[in-house]
C-alpha positions as CSV (number, residue, x, y, z in Angstrom):
1,M,115.2,102.5,97.9
2,A,114.0,100.2,95.6
3,K,114.4,100.8,91.7
4,R,111.1,101.6,90.0
5,R,110.4,98.3,87.0
6,N,108.8,99.7,83.8
7,F,107.2,96.8,82.2
8,S,106.4,96.3,78.1
9,S,103.1,96.9,76.6
10,A,103.5,92.8,75.8
11,F,104.2,91.8,78.8
12,K,101.0,93.9,80.4
13,A,98.8,92.2,77.6
14,K,100.0,88.6,78.8
15,V,99.4,89.2,83.0
16,A,95.7,90.8,81.7
17,L,95.0,87.6,79.7
18,A,96.0,85.4,82.4
19,A,93.7,87.8,85.3
20,I,91.1,87.3,82.3
21,R,90.9,83.3,81.7
22,G,91.3,82.8,84.9
23,D,94.9,80.7,85.3
24,G,95.1,81.4,88.7
25,T,94.2,83.0,91.9
26,Q,95.3,87.1,92.2
27,A,97.7,85.7,94.4
28,E,98.9,83.1,92.2
29,L,99.6,85.0,89.4
30,A,101.7,88.2,91.7
31,A,103.8,85.4,92.6
32,R,104.4,83.6,89.3
33,F,104.7,86.8,87.4
34,K,106.4,88.6,90.7
35,L,103.6,91.3,91.3
36,H,101.3,93.0,93.5
37,P,97.9,91.7,93.2
38,T,97.0,95.5,92.6
39,Q,98.7,95.4,89.7
40,I,97.4,92.8,88.4
41,A,93.9,93.9,89.2
42,Q,94.4,97.3,87.1
43,W,96.0,96.2,84.1
44,K,93.2,93.8,84.0
45,R,90.7,96.5,84.1
46,E,92.5,98.4,81.7
47,A,92.6,95.7,79.3
48,L,88.6,95.2,79.6
49,E,88.0,98.9,79.0
50,G,90.0,98.9,75.8
51,L,88.4,95.9,74.5
52,T,85.2,98.1,73.5
53,E,87.3,100.6,71.5
54,T,89.1,97.2,69.4
55,F,85.5,96.2,68.5
56,D,84.4,99.8,68.3
57,N,84.4,100.0,64.2
58,K,82.0,103.7,63.9
59,S,85.1,106.2,64.9
60,P,88.7,104.8,63.7
61,K,90.1,107.2,66.5
62,L,93.9,105.7,66.8
63,K,94.6,106.0,62.6
64,G,93.2,109.6,62.4
65,S,94.9,110.9,65.6
66,H,97.9,109.2,63.8
67,E,97.5,111.1,60.9
68,D,97.5,114.1,62.7
69,E,100.2,113.4,63.9
70,V,102.1,112.5,61.3
71,K,101.2,116.1,59.4
72,T,101.9,118.4,62.4
73,L,105.6,116.5,62.7
74,R,106.1,116.6,59.5
75,A,105.2,120.4,59.5
76,R,107.2,121.2,62.2
77,I,110.2,118.9,60.4
78,G,109.9,121.6,57.9
79,E,110.3,124.9,60.0
80,L,113.2,123.4,62.0
81,V,115.0,122.7,57.8
82,V,114.5,126.7,57.1
83,E,115.7,127.7,60.6
84,R,118.5,125.5,60.0
85,D,119.9,126.7,56.4
86,F,118.9,130.6,57.4
87,L,121.5,130.5,60.4
88,A,124.1,128.2,58.3
89,K,123.9,130.8,55.9
90,A,124.3,133.5,59.1
91,F,127.0,132.0,60.2
92,E,128.6,131.7,57.0
93,R,129.3,135.6,56.6
């Protein structure tokens, strides 16, 4: 059974950009990057869909969600520190 390959986002962007530019046919790109043509088409479609979000100045979705995530994670860290300290004192007895 073949092992599943994982690709970095930089590689996916490189392949999608080559497909968008039209550096070759899908079959040529598939041979060059050792991928299935369907995978190249999917990454190209995802890249084109993501372009509208890149140039959308009205909603800073990523920054807001990132700040919310940081706040949530810091709260969770605080809870875990309190729990750890409580358990450390309990085991000292």
